[in-house]
VEXSE-137478 format. One record per residue (C-alpha): residue number from 0; residue in three letters; x, y, z. Coordinates in Angstrom, 3 decimals. Each point is the difference from the previous one (the first is absolute). Layout:
nr|rest|X|Y|Z
NUM|ALA|X|Y|Z
...
***
This chain:
nr|rest|X|Y|Z
0|MET|-5.253|0.239|23.303
1|LYS|-0.191|-2.987|-2.261
2|LYS|2.086|-1.979|2.037
3|THR|-2.537|0.613|2.799
4|LEU|-3.244|-0.203|-2.160
5|LEU|1.014|-3.557|-1.419
6|ILE|0.423|-1.261|3.944
7|LEU|-3.453|1.306|0.702
8|LEU|-0.903|-1.947|-3.222
9|LEU|1.849|-3.102|1.805
10|LEU|-1.985|0.748|3.538
11|LEU|-2.799|0.106|-2.308
12|ALA|0.083|-3.440|-1.755
13|ALA|1.025|-1.174|3.053
14|PHE|-3.336|0.859|1.984
15|SER|-2.482|1.641|-2.267
16|GLY|-3.259|-2.317|-1.180
17|TYR|0.747|1.020|-3.420
18|SER|2.921|-2.324|-0.395
19|GLU|-2.118|-2.916|1.542
20|ASN|-1.904|0.820|-3.346
21|ILE|1.410|0.790|-3.157
22|ASP|-3.631|0.703|-1.864
23|SER|-1.137|1.792|3.020
24|LEU|3.217|2.443|0.196
25|PHE|-0.157|0.429|-4.445
26|ASN|-3.806|0.980|0.558
27|HIS|0.806|2.502|2.807
28|PHE|3.065|1.110|-2.636
29|VAL|-2.749|0.657|-2.890
30|PHE|-2.626|1.553|1.671
31|SER|1.596|1.845|2.417
32|LYS|0.835|3.994|0.290
33|MET|3.627|1.113|-1.585
34|SER|1.335|0.304|3.508
35|GLN|-0.528|-3.480|1.025
36|ARG|0.269|-1.542|-3.410
37|ASN|3.608|0.877|-0.312
38|ASN|0.472|-1.636|3.538
39|ALA|-2.016|-2.997|-1.194
40|ALA|2.016|-0.484|-2.912
41|GLU|3.228|0.458|1.629
42|GLU|-0.907|-2.769|2.046
43|LEU|-1.287|-2.117|-2.667
44|VAL|3.552|0.307|-1.847
45|TYR|1.732|-0.498|3.344
46|LEU|-2.049|-4.065|-0.163
47|PHE|0.315|-0.432|-3.630
48|ASN|3.669|0.607|0.222
49|LYS|0.165|-2.341|2.755
50|ASN|-1.664|-2.651|-1.703
51|GLU|2.082|0.517|-3.398
52|CYS|-2.542|1.653|-2.016
53|TYR|2.275|1.998|-2.004
54|ASP|2.704|-0.620|-2.747
55|TYR|2.019|2.772|1.334
56|PRO|1.172|1.266|3.492
57|ILE|-2.069|2.720|1.769
58|THR|1.731|2.817|1.407
59|TYR|-0.603|3.551|2.147
60|LYS|-0.235|1.734|-3.312
61|HIS|-2.968|-2.150|-0.950
62|LEU|-2.227|0.581|3.045
63|GLY|1.008|4.126|-0.189
64|ASN|-2.014|0.166|-3.314
65|ASN|-3.670|-0.718|0.726
66|LYS|-0.804|-0.745|-4.114
67|MET|2.647|-2.108|0.309
68|THR|-0.979|-1.926|3.295
69|GLU|-3.727|-0.294|-1.397
70|MET|1.037|-1.543|-3.190
71|LEU|2.524|-2.747|2.076
72|ALA|-3.310|-0.714|2.249
73|PHE|-2.438|-1.041|-2.927
74|LEU|3.500|-1.587|-1.602
75|GLY|0.137|-2.118|3.302
76|MET|-3.494|-0.934|0.111
77|ALA|0.097|-0.907|-3.401
78|ASN|2.325|-2.473|0.818
79|TYR|-1.111|-1.137|3.205
80|GLU|-3.719|-0.487|-2.090
81|TYR|2.175|-1.835|-2.461
82|ASN|1.403|-2.705|2.413
83|GLN|-3.341|-0.465|1.526
84|ALA|-1.897|-0.709|-3.566
85|ASN|-1.676|2.926|-0.111
86|PHE|0.641|1.337|-3.522
87|LEU|-2.756|2.161|-0.830
88|HIS|0.854|2.149|2.973
89|ALA|3.751|-0.475|-0.754
90|VAL|-0.473|1.596|-3.346
91|HIS|-2.191|3.025|1.124
92|CYS|3.098|0.752|2.796
93|ALA|2.641|-0.313|-2.895
94|GLU|-1.948|2.419|-1.594
95|LYS|0.098|2.812|2.238
96|ALA|3.188|-0.777|0.632
97|LEU|0.832|0.326|-3.435
98|LEU|-1.652|3.404|-0.170
99|LEU|1.988|1.871|3.059
100|VAL|3.501|-1.423|-1.403
101|PRO|2.201|3.159|-0.755
102|GLU|1.025|0.166|-3.722
103|ASP|3.657|-0.648|0.721
104|SER|-0.585|-2.998|2.303
105|LEU|0.640|-2.832|-2.773
106|GLN|0.433|-2.912|2.409
107|TRP|-3.096|0.648|2.411
108|ARG|-1.969|0.365|-3.338
109|SER|1.729|-3.602|-0.783
110|SER|-1.474|-1.097|3.311
111|CYS|-3.193|0.628|-1.278
112|TYR|0.042|-1.195|-3.335
113|GLU|1.066|-3.200|1.410
114|ILE|-2.568|-0.315|2.522
115|LEU|-2.962|0.844|-1.896
116|ASN|1.744|-2.443|-2.966
117|VAL|-0.167|-2.887|2.313
118|ALA|-3.647|0.850|1.497
119|LEU|-1.144|0.140|-3.194
120|GLN|1.251|-3.083|-1.026
121|ARG|-1.810|-2.085|2.857
122|MET|-3.187|1.445|-1.172
123|GLY|0.491|-0.645|-3.330
124|ASP|-0.036|3.248|-1.298
125|TYR|3.042|-0.631|-2.475
126|SER|-0.629|2.897|-2.424
127|GLN|0.455|2.354|2.948
128|ALA|2.651|-2.015|1.530
129|LEU|1.933|-0.248|-3.129
130|GLN|0.088|4.160|-0.360
131|TYR|1.333|0.270|3.744
132|ALA|3.002|-2.603|-1.012
133|LYS|0.568|1.848|-2.709
134|LEU|0.762|3.387|1.878
135|ASP|1.665|-2.156|2.584
136|TYR|2.414|-0.667|-2.563
137|GLU|0.290|3.150|-1.747
138|THR|0.790|1.756|3.284
139|GLY|2.688|-2.914|0.637
140|ILE|1.552|1.126|-3.573
141|LYS|-0.163|3.624|1.397
142|LEU|2.047|-0.342|2.980
143|ALA|2.220|-2.630|-1.154
144|ASN|-1.286|-2.299|2.522
145|GLU|0.038|-4.257|-0.531
146|GLU|-1.304|-0.700|2.904
147|ILE|-3.325|1.872|-1.149
148|GLN|0.497|-1.283|-3.585
149|SER|-0.220|-3.235|1.444
150|SER|-2.778|0.144|2.098
151|ALA|-2.058|1.180|-3.133
152|LEU|1.375|-2.575|-2.199
153|ASN|-1.105|-2.877|2.420
154|SER|-3.376|2.011|0.100
155|LEU|-0.128|-0.409|-3.825
156|ALA|0.565|-3.550|-0.376
157|ALA|-2.678|-0.426|2.839
158|ILE|-2.529|2.098|-1.990
159|LEU|1.154|-2.066|-3.400
160|LEU|0.161|-3.492|2.165
161|ALA|-3.922|0.856|0.908
162|THR|-0.973|0.976|-3.016
163|ASN|1.519|-3.480|-1.838
164|HIS|2.888|1.867|-1.966
165|PRO|2.761|-2.267|1.754
166|GLU|2.564|0.695|-2.501
167|GLU|0.103|3.582|-0.285
168|ALA|-0.186|-0.337|4.196
169|LEU|3.443|-2.394|-0.504
170|GLY|1.584|3.068|-1.653
171|TYR|-0.663|2.617|2.800
172|ILE|0.170|-2.228|3.350
173|GLN|3.634|-1.278|-1.485
174|GLN|1.212|3.661|-0.446
175|ALA|-0.969|0.347|3.772
176|VAL|1.682|-3.062|1.067
177|ASP|2.839|1.300|-1.661
178|ILE|0.177|3.643|2.116
179|GLU|-0.738|-1.864|3.255
180|ARG|3.041|-2.503|-0.421
181|GLY|2.333|2.947|0.042
182|ASN|-1.880|0.888|2.965
183|THR|1.878|-1.228|3.832
184|GLU|-1.825|2.501|2.388
185|ASP|-2.979|-2.195|1.011
186|GLN|1.360|-3.525|-0.015
187|GLY|-2.148|-0.569|-3.305
188|LYS|-3.368|0.811|1.398
189|LYS|-0.817|1.786|-3.159
190|LEU|1.628|-2.626|-2.514
191|ALA|-2.080|-2.606|1.835
192|ILE|-3.251|2.170|-0.947
193|ARG|1.460|-0.192|-3.722
194|LEU|0.999|-3.365|0.145
195|GLY|-3.780|-1.151|1.193
196|ILE|-1.708|2.321|-2.672
197|GLN|2.468|-1.475|-2.777
198|CYS|-0.907|-3.871|1.666
199|GLU|-3.983|0.724|-0.547
200|VAL|0.963|1.017|-3.665
201|LEU|2.453|-2.687|-0.696
202|ALA|-2.924|-2.208|1.366
203|MET|-2.518|1.691|-2.543
204|LEU|1.959|-0.748|-2.673
205|LYS|0.129|-3.740|0.632
206|ARG|3.686|0.183|0.951
207|PRO|-0.185|-1.623|3.723
208|ASP|3.652|-0.847|0.484
209|GLU|0.909|3.536|-0.750
210|ALA|-2.516|1.048|2.400
211|LEU|0.978|-2.370|2.777
212|ALA|3.486|0.891|-0.151
213|CYS|-1.433|4.105|0.278
214|ILE|-1.660|-1.022|3.134
215|ASN|2.336|-2.117|1.642
216|GLU|2.342|2.870|-0.247
217|ALA|-2.364|2.579|1.272
218|LEU|-1.151|-2.380|3.097
219|SER|3.847|-0.295|0.271
220|LEU|0.570|3.560|0.285
221|ASP|-2.868|0.721|2.677
222|SER|0.396|-3.039|1.972
223|ALA|3.690|1.099|0.571
224|ALA|-1.299|3.812|0.943
225|GLN|-2.627|-1.685|2.407
226|ARG|-2.510|1.965|-1.922
227|PHE|-2.754|-2.589|1.267
228|ASP|-3.247|1.918|-1.319
229|LYS|1.871|0.072|-3.340
230|VAL|0.718|-3.836|-0.017
231|ALA|-3.617|-0.246|0.168
232|ILE|-0.613|1.434|-3.167
233|ARG|2.958|-1.546|-1.897
234|LYS|-1.740|-3.173|1.120
235|SER|-2.906|0.995|-1.630
236|GLN|1.818|0.952|-3.022
237|LYS|1.384|-3.372|-0.025
238|ALA|-3.157|-1.799|0.130
239|ASP|-1.101|1.497|-3.133
240|VAL|2.754|-1.892|-1.698
241|LEU|-1.092|-3.052|1.786
242|LEU|-3.384|0.359|-0.993
243|SER|1.154|0.413|-3.424
244|MET|2.420|-3.312|-0.073
245|GLN|-3.096|-1.853|1.629
246|GLN|1.840|-0.825|3.532
247|TRP|-3.039|0.554|2.165
248|LYS|1.472|-1.702|3.276
249|GLU|3.012|2.310|-0.051
250|CYS|-2.231|2.869|-1.020
251|ARG|-2.460|-0.859|2.860
252|LYS|2.680|-0.100|2.323
253|ILE|1.816|3.332|-1.056
254|CYS|-3.662|1.878|-0.021
255|LEU|-1.276|-1.316|3.469
256|GLU|3.756|1.734|1.729
257|SER|-0.535|3.015|-2.331
258|LEU|-3.906|0.322|1.146
259|GLU|1.010|-0.118|3.652
260|SER|2.773|2.131|-0.443
261|SER|-2.160|2.667|-1.804
262|ARG|-2.926|0.209|2.451
263|GLN|2.792|0.272|3.095
264|ASN|1.483|3.412|-1.748
265|GLY|-3.850|0.667|-1.021
266|ASN|0.913|0.385|-3.792
267|THR|-3.157|-0.596|-2.026
268|VAL|1.341|0.239|-3.291
269|GLU|2.245|-2.925|0.260
270|GLU|-2.865|-1.970|2.249
271|ILE|-2.718|0.557|-2.954
272|ILE|2.776|-1.301|-2.803
273|THR|0.886|-2.834|2.520
274|LEU|-3.584|-0.809|0.294
275|LYS|-0.458|-0.366|-3.789
276|GLN|3.279|-2.385|-0.193
277|LEU|-1.130|-2.366|2.648
278|GLY|-3.531|0.011|-1.743
279|ALA|1.811|-0.922|-3.408
280|CYS|2.163|-2.607|1.857
281|ALA|-3.383|-1.315|1.663
282|ILE|-1.462|-0.045|-3.365
283|GLY|2.942|-2.343|-1.362
284|MET|-0.096|-1.732|2.867
285|LYS|-3.533|-0.802|-0.770
286|HIS|-0.713|1.006|3.658
287|TYR|-2.945|2.017|-1.005
288|ASP|-1.801|1.299|3.274
289|GLU|3.448|1.288|1.101
290|ALA|0.082|1.544|-2.998
291|GLU|-2.868|2.238|0.161
292|LYS|0.329|0.739|3.474
293|TYR|3.709|1.824|-0.848
294|LEU|-1.492|2.060|-3.146
295|MET|-3.188|0.468|1.645
296|GLU|1.901|2.007|2.577
297|GLY|2.522|1.467|-2.582
298|GLU|-3.264|1.750|-1.710
299|ARG|-1.180|1.009|2.970
300|LEU|3.290|1.932|0.978
301|CYS|0.511|1.487|-3.523
302|LYS|-3.459|1.560|-0.100
303|GLU|0.920|1.486|3.260
304|THR|2.949|1.562|-0.848
305|ALA|-0.699|0.643|-3.955
306|PHE|2.419|-2.482|-0.960
307|THR|-1.087|-0.455|-3.389
308|PRO|2.938|-2.018|-1.752
309|GLN|-0.294|-2.693|1.999
310|LEU|-3.783|0.077|0.604
311|TRP|-0.168|-0.773|-3.845
312|ARG|2.941|-2.922|0.319
313|ILE|-2.260|-1.612|2.940
314|GLN|-3.262|-0.149|-1.820
315|GLN|1.744|-1.640|-3.039
316|GLN|1.291|-2.293|2.824
317|LEU|-3.901|-0.475|1.433
318|PHE|-1.043|-0.300|-3.762
319|LYS|2.276|-2.892|-0.245
320|LEU|-0.867|-1.458|3.311
321|TYR|-3.800|-0.071|-0.974
322|LYS|0.618|-1.761|-3.144
323|GLU|2.228|-2.645|1.007
324|THR|-3.007|-0.668|2.905
325|GLY|-2.685|0.446|-2.926
326|ARG|-2.030|3.087|2.160
327|TRP|-0.520|1.089|-3.451
328|GLU|-2.059|3.048|1.358
329|LYS|2.885|1.593|2.456
330|ALA|2.381|-1.025|-2.868
331|VAL|-1.597|2.352|-2.307
332|GLN|-0.372|2.462|2.388
333|TYR|3.768|0.502|0.900
334|LEU|0.430|-0.277|-3.917
335|GLU|-2.157|3.011|-0.383
336|LEU|1.498|1.496|2.936
337|SER|3.588|-0.528|-1.138
338|SER|-0.399|1.437|-3.523
339|LYS|-1.519|3.293|1.563
340|THR|2.919|0.563|2.088
341|LYS|2.306|-0.935|-2.468
342|ASP|-1.676|2.615|-2.496
343|SER|0.574|2.661|2.444
344|LEU|3.526|-0.816|0.728
345|ASN|0.979|-0.335|-4.097
346|ASN|-1.706|3.408|-1.434
347|GLU|0.677|1.491|-3.389
348|ARG|1.376|3.357|1.637
349|PHE|2.664|-2.229|1.960
350|GLN|1.424|-1.634|-3.349
351|GLN|0.182|3.277|-1.717
352|MET|1.908|1.444|2.675
353|MET|2.122|-3.200|0.381
354|SER|0.849|0.620|-3.687
355|ASP|1.165|3.854|0.147
356|TYR|1.991|-0.807|2.944
357|ARG|1.915|-3.005|-1.604
358|VAL|1.127|2.617|-2.491
359|VAL|0.804|2.651|2.855
360|TYR|2.196|-2.993|1.676
361|GLU|1.711|-1.106|-3.120
362|THR|0.935|3.736|-0.318
363|GLN|1.333|0.305|3.746
364|ALA|1.650|-3.587|-0.562
365|LYS|2.026|1.292|-2.917
366|ASP|1.230|2.987|2.122
367|ALA|0.587|-2.208|2.628
368|GLN|2.556|-2.203|-2.312
369|LEU|1.285|3.352|-1.303
370|ALA|0.797|1.129|3.673
371|ALA|1.883|-3.583|0.523
372|GLN|1.965|0.670|-2.919
373|GLN|0.889|3.660|1.455
374|LYS|0.936|-1.690|3.206
375|THR|2.261|-2.349|-1.592
376|MET|1.144|2.978|-1.981
377|ARG|0.944|1.851|3.140
378|VAL|2.235|-2.707|1.574
379|ARG|2.016|-0.080|-3.543
380|GLN|0.444|3.696|0.737
381|ILE|0.504|-0.334|3.734
382|TRP|3.308|-2.026|-1.485
383|ILE|1.124|2.793|-2.189
384|ILE|-0.396|2.700|2.688
385|ILE|2.049|-2.022|2.191
386|PHE|2.522|-0.480|-2.662
387|SER|-0.438|3.587|-0.848
388|ILE|0.469|1.206|4.184
389|SER|3.797|-1.093|-0.591
390|LEU|0.404|2.428|-3.185
391|ALA|-1.783|2.676|1.824
392|LEU|2.359|0.177|2.497
393|LEU|2.709|0.579|-2.475
394|THR|-1.556|3.228|-0.608
395|VAL|-0.614|0.797|3.217
396|SER|3.826|2.082|0.519
397|LEU|-1.464|1.710|-3.406
398|ILE|-3.487|1.201|1.322
399|LEU|1.561|1.298|2.894
400|VAL|2.704|2.170|-1.908
401|PHE|-2.428|1.201|-1.743
402|TRP|-2.481|1.081|3.099
403|LEU|2.854|1.617|1.580
404|ALA|0.906|1.895|-2.919
405|ARG|-3.931|1.057|-0.176
406|ILE|0.358|0.843|3.868
407|ARG|3.296|2.068|-1.012
408|LYS|-1.837|1.890|-2.986
409|LYS|-2.748|0.879|2.219
410|ASN|2.656|1.428|2.714
411|ASN|1.354|2.286|-2.875
412|ILE|-3.043|1.177|-1.055
413|ARG|-0.592|1.116|3.727
414|LEU|3.334|1.090|0.422
415|GLU|-0.578|1.809|-3.415
416|GLU|-3.288|2.019|1.470
417|VAL|1.731|0.534|3.271
418|ASN|3.233|1.737|-1.822
419|LYS|-3.049|1.900|-2.468
420|THR|-1.187|1.185|3.528
421|ARG|3.310|0.764|1.467
422|ASN|1.040|1.975|-3.533
423|GLN|-3.576|2.024|0.669
424|ILE|0.797|0.604|3.488
425|PHE|3.402|1.549|-0.895
426|SER|-1.735|1.831|-2.557
427|ILE|-2.531|1.695|2.396
428|VAL|3.170|0.541|2.521
429|SER|1.600|1.765|-3.047
430|HIS|-2.630|1.939|-1.362
431|ASP|-3.247|0.239|1.953
432|LEU|2.497|0.348|3.363
433|LYS|3.143|1.928|-1.313
434|ASN|-1.673|2.430|-2.531
435|PRO|-2.422|1.717|3.006
436|VAL|2.684|-0.101|2.724
437|ASN|2.437|1.777|-2.370
438|ALA|-3.020|2.389|-0.871
439|GLN|-0.678|0.710|3.642
440|LYS|3.909|0.700|0.528
441|GLN|-0.221|2.453|-2.768
442|MET|-2.903|1.983|1.404
443|LEU|1.090|0.019|3.540
444|ASP|3.557|1.073|-1.242
445|TYR|-1.568|2.809|-1.938
446|MET|-1.984|0.975|2.923
447|CYS|2.696|0.125|2.526
448|GLN|1.872|2.470|-2.254
449|HIS|-2.698|2.224|-1.443
450|PHE|-2.139|-0.361|3.103
451|GLU|-0.103|3.830|0.857
452|GLN|-1.004|0.578|-3.751
453|ILE|-2.825|-2.415|0.018
454|SER|-3.432|1.244|0.371
455|GLU|-2.038|-1.395|2.847
456|SER|-2.831|-1.690|-2.495
457|ASP|3.219|-1.692|-2.137
458|LYS|1.067|-1.033|3.337
459|LYS|-2.951|-1.685|1.258
460|GLU|-0.649|-1.757|-3.511
461|GLN|3.414|-1.074|-0.262
462|ILE|-0.316|-1.455|3.892
463|ASN|-3.020|-1.932|-1.259
464|ALA|1.630|-1.534|-3.158
465|LEU|2.481|-1.109|2.031
466|LYS|-2.574|-1.749|2.549
467|GLN|-1.939|-1.480|-3.376
468|SER|3.183|-1.283|-1.267
469|SER|1.120|-1.265|3.971
470|ASP|-3.185|-1.832|0.274
471|SER|0.036|-1.462|-3.172
472|LEU|3.605|-1.526|0.727
473|SER|-1.036|-1.015|3.266
474|LYS|-2.810|-2.028|-1.358
475|LEU|2.399|-1.459|-2.539
476|LEU|2.478|-1.077|2.706
477|VAL|-2.463|-1.607|2.193
478|ASN|-1.304|-1.987|-3.033
479|LEU|3.193|-1.345|-1.029
480|LEU|0.626|-1.001|3.733
481|GLU|-3.444|-1.954|-0.030
482|TRP|0.718|-1.488|-3.315
483|ALA|3.730|-1.143|0.761
484|SER|-1.796|-1.316|3.596
485|LEU|-2.376|-2.028|-2.094
486|GLU|2.345|-1.396|-2.375
487|SER|2.748|-0.808|2.544
488|GLY|-2.970|-2.064|2.075
489|ARG|0.198|1.928|3.172
490|LEU|-3.649|1.940|-0.151
491|THR|-1.912|-3.576|0.775
492|TYR|-3.442|-0.722|0.109
493|LYS|-1.871|-0.125|3.719
494|PRO|-3.659|0.560|0.080
495|ILE|-1.904|1.415|2.993
496|ARG|-3.434|1.377|0.449
497|ILE|0.236|3.610|-1.361
498|ASP|-2.551|3.072|0.607
499|LEU|-0.160|0.672|-3.342
500|ASN|-1.747|3.603|0.663
501|ALA|2.706|0.613|2.590
502|LEU|2.559|-0.692|-2.600
503|ILE|-1.205|1.765|-2.620
504|ASN|-0.466|3.493|2.021
505|THR|3.840|-0.915|0.683
506|SER|0.480|-0.217|-3.802
507|ILE|-1.328|3.275|-0.917
508|ARG|1.653|2.203|2.649
509|GLN|3.115|-1.260|-1.515
510|VAL|-0.759|1.176|-3.525
511|GLN|-2.435|3.213|1.312
512|THR|2.769|2.494|-0.537
513|TYR|0.552|-1.189|-3.450
514|ALA|-3.844|0.294|-0.931
515|ASP|-0.006|3.144|1.479
516|SER|2.730|1.553|-2.071
517|LYS|-2.054|-0.648|-3.144
518|GLY|-3.271|0.916|1.896
519|ILE|-1.716|-4.047|-0.327
520|ASN|-2.547|-0.943|2.362
521|LEU|0.503|-3.531|1.410
522|LEU|-3.571|-0.957|0.204
523|LYS|-0.750|-3.309|2.373
524|ASN|-3.237|-2.192|-0.113
525|LEU|0.605|-2.836|2.299
526|GLN|-2.223|-2.643|2.111
527|SER|0.371|-0.156|3.777
528|ASN|2.030|-2.805|1.388
529|LEU|1.808|-0.939|-2.824
530|PHE|2.848|-2.530|1.126
531|VAL|2.374|-2.008|-2.447
532|TRP|2.297|-3.311|-0.131
533|SER|3.213|1.703|-1.432
534|ASP|3.797|1.152|0.901
535|ILE|-0.224|3.659|1.517
536|LYS|3.387|1.169|-1.781
537|PHE|-1.224|-1.618|-3.675
538|MET|-3.372|1.913|0.641
539|GLU|1.589|3.166|0.675
540|ILE|2.554|-0.227|-2.802
541|ILE|-2.899|-1.099|-2.338
542|LEU|-2.376|3.130|1.015
543|ARG|2.617|2.465|0.244
544|ASN|0.878|-0.583|-3.767
545|LEU|-3.017|-0.114|-1.374
546|LEU|-1.128|3.172|1.503
547|HIS|3.037|1.485|-0.933
548|ASN|-0.337|-1.215|-3.536
549|ALA|-3.762|0.898|-0.431
550|ILE|0.987|4.000|1.824
551|LYS|2.490|0.180|-2.680
552|PHE|-2.112|-0.429|-3.217
553|SER|-2.688|1.813|1.745
554|TYR|-0.785|3.603|-1.590
555|GLU|0.555|3.013|2.768
556|GLY|-3.379|0.493|1.897
557|GLY|-1.059|-3.632|-0.748
558|ASN|-1.520|-2.868|2.129
559|VAL|1.595|-3.180|1.169
560|GLU|-2.220|-2.539|1.461
561|ILE|0.571|-2.860|2.339
562|ASN|-2.382|-2.385|0.286
563|ALA|-0.952|-3.399|2.209
564|THR|-2.664|-2.446|0.632
565|LYS|-0.712|-3.492|1.353
566|GLY|-0.676|-2.957|-2.615
567|ASN|-0.022|-3.963|0.513
568|LYS|2.958|-0.237|1.968
569|LYS|2.078|2.468|-2.012
570|VAL|0.197|3.795|0.870
571|THR|0.050|2.410|-3.489
572|LEU|2.128|2.878|-0.028
573|THR|0.025|2.142|-2.623
574|ILE|2.160|3.270|-0.933
575|VAL|-1.487|2.223|-2.556
576|ASP|1.273|2.995|-1.884
577|HIS|-1.153|2.076|-2.712
578|GLY|2.688|0.748|-1.646
579|VAL|2.156|-0.557|-3.143
580|GLY|-0.790|-3.772|-0.583
581|MET|1.983|-2.182|-1.891
582|ARG|0.467|-0.958|-3.682
583|PRO|-1.007|-3.446|-0.782
584|GLU|3.482|-0.790|-1.194
585|ASP|1.278|1.343|3.451
586|LYS|-2.568|-2.641|1.967
587|MET|2.047|-2.712|-1.273
588|LYS|3.578|1.499|1.676
589|ILE|-1.547|1.046|3.368
590|PHE|1.097|-3.147|1.665
591|GLN|2.723|-1.244|-1.481
592|LYS|3.368|-0.334|1.117
593|GLU|1.336|3.440|-1.766
594|LEU|0.673|3.543|1.487
595|ILE|-1.689|2.388|-2.475
596|THR|1.140|3.510|0.862
597|THR|-3.950|1.827|0.139
598|ARG|-0.908|3.722|0.892
599|GLY|-3.032|1.167|2.219
600|THR|-2.211|2.912|-0.601
601|SER|2.221|2.451|1.260
602|GLU|2.932|-1.464|-1.733
603|GLU|1.002|-2.490|2.845
604|THR|2.255|-2.337|-1.149
605|GLY|0.057|-3.877|0.847
606|THR|1.281|-3.272|-1.003
607|GLY|-2.567|-2.810|0.858
608|ILE|1.638|-1.686|2.556
609|GLY|-2.730|0.874|2.137
610|LEU|-2.527|-2.325|-1.424
611|MET|2.676|-2.540|-1.263
612|ILE|0.021|-0.523|4.035
613|CYS|-3.574|-0.065|0.630
614|LYS|-0.363|-2.562|-2.624
615|SER|2.609|-2.017|2.184
616|LEU|-1.337|0.643|3.395
617|ILE|-3.496|-1.396|-1.306
618|GLU|1.163|-2.945|-1.360
619|LYS|1.647|-1.087|3.320
620|SER|-3.000|0.561|1.701
621|ASP|-3.637|-1.271|0.369
622|CYS|-1.085|2.766|-2.184
623|GLU|-1.209|1.305|-3.835
624|LEU|0.756|3.020|-1.865
625|SER|-1.702|1.241|-2.908
626|PHE|-0.077|3.234|-1.811
627|THR|-2.533|1.450|-2.912
628|SER|0.780|3.377|-1.343
629|GLU|-1.298|2.376|-2.944
630|LEU|2.181|2.793|-2.018
631|GLY|-1.341|2.952|1.378
632|LYS|-2.447|-0.911|2.707
633|GLY|2.444|-1.929|2.773
634|THR|1.162|-3.160|1.341
635|THR|-1.574|-2.270|3.018
636|PHE|2.400|-2.372|1.725
637|THR|-1.939|-2.703|2.030
638|ILE|1.135|-2.207|2.313
639|LEU|-1.414|-3.560|2.056
640|LEU|0.874|-0.230|3.483
641|PRO|-0.898|-3.202|1.979
642|GLN|-2.526|0.956|2.562
643|SER|0.628|-0.699|3.568
644|GLU|-3.206|0.683|2.661
***
């Protein structure tokens, strides 16, 4: 489905009128209904992704989440508007994107911080730019992502450079350069950017030779990778250094090349910067008409794009131009304008924020230094580990011996349990089986020898006693055989769809004679159409034992209730008696692998093996067994069975 959706988006991008006009498509996205809004958002994401407006790859997962898709549409538009030098609209779109970023998506949050930071720098709002650069750097620390940290440090250096704090800017940009020198994945693209800022900082610090070395390295990196749009930017940065060295002709040549490239690539920001540089060159060469033409064009573009920082610099150059040419009225006008623009850039709030952040950064720098020391320690630890491995290999044999000993111990414990159970079985055979058989033999011998002398009523009583004893022995033998099958693994779990009502009726018939002998009523309360998923043999054994147990401990003339109801994918089966119940201490022993002789309300004998078998069968199947009991009030056994439609 998602693949089909993406193909449709590609077709839309190829033939739709919106793809020809991103602004129209974006307006359609913002103002349309939800269903159309989602389609427009997805198409915008495709277009922006195609034009590399995102820092990270876009996947089907992003398009499957409407909120995420909207965030990407706003973020892509922010980057698109920034590239078009529409900085105010870029800020608005990035702010909307930031509100839609999921809490756990720190990487996308960083992308929003970055575009807000650089767009606000272009507008000259350094207080807000500093705030977002700080948030971006902190996000990079949280993610342990040096790429994000490097970008944020670059922005901090640019802000400090623009606000005349070159010494502090140098510290930030040097750290960013150090990070990028270890990055070999992008052919030096980010390193060239960092070197460009470092060049500007060094030029402001009156260190032109070092500045030229930086910008020449950056130019070499971009030229080798054929990043021609970036080459134009590096040339513009080199021009600043040449201006500081008053090398007018060489500077003018480079600026003209940069201006042509900027206009071809539609890079308005670099065009403005280059126009300012050409104006400064022309003033230095006393070509005042040419200087005025370049500077006035730069001023116009600054006002159109709200590029306040460069507007201040161009106004300074115009003041210088009109002062040198004796046009005092114009000179005073631009002196006032440049002062007003500069005041808007260097406000008191920014200075306080910068001071506060300086403390935070110094703390983080110390943390980074500590992390570097810890990294060195980890390298040492690796060598220690390598050395330790050889020692560890010598101990493997001992560990294996210990492990085998533990297995042997567990097996011995298991054998002890088996032996204990076997001894209990022998005890049953020798006591609970042998004694009743001897008693039956003696009774039969007596009846055979004195049959004529025994009254009819005594005969009936003794025959009934023999039958009860035989039934008890028969049940014991069945349980012993079932236990033996279970322990040997011959009784395996094979679930099928079972009609629970029919199975309960069959189980009731099996114990009906025993219930009638005690005058006990077996009451059913079953929903219709109850089907469960279980092993029919397992369920027959469990039901027979639980019903027999309920009858055994019920008083004569009492009731045993069998209830079954449907639940949430489960069927609940309960067997309730109102007999003797159990003492608290007996409850703890009920499902233990320990055979305990018990007697029913009519002095029926028992070993507890039936309940032990029930517990084992439940553990081997997808069922649950529990019980509640209160002395003198009875016992309730509950089974939860998987429902089958």
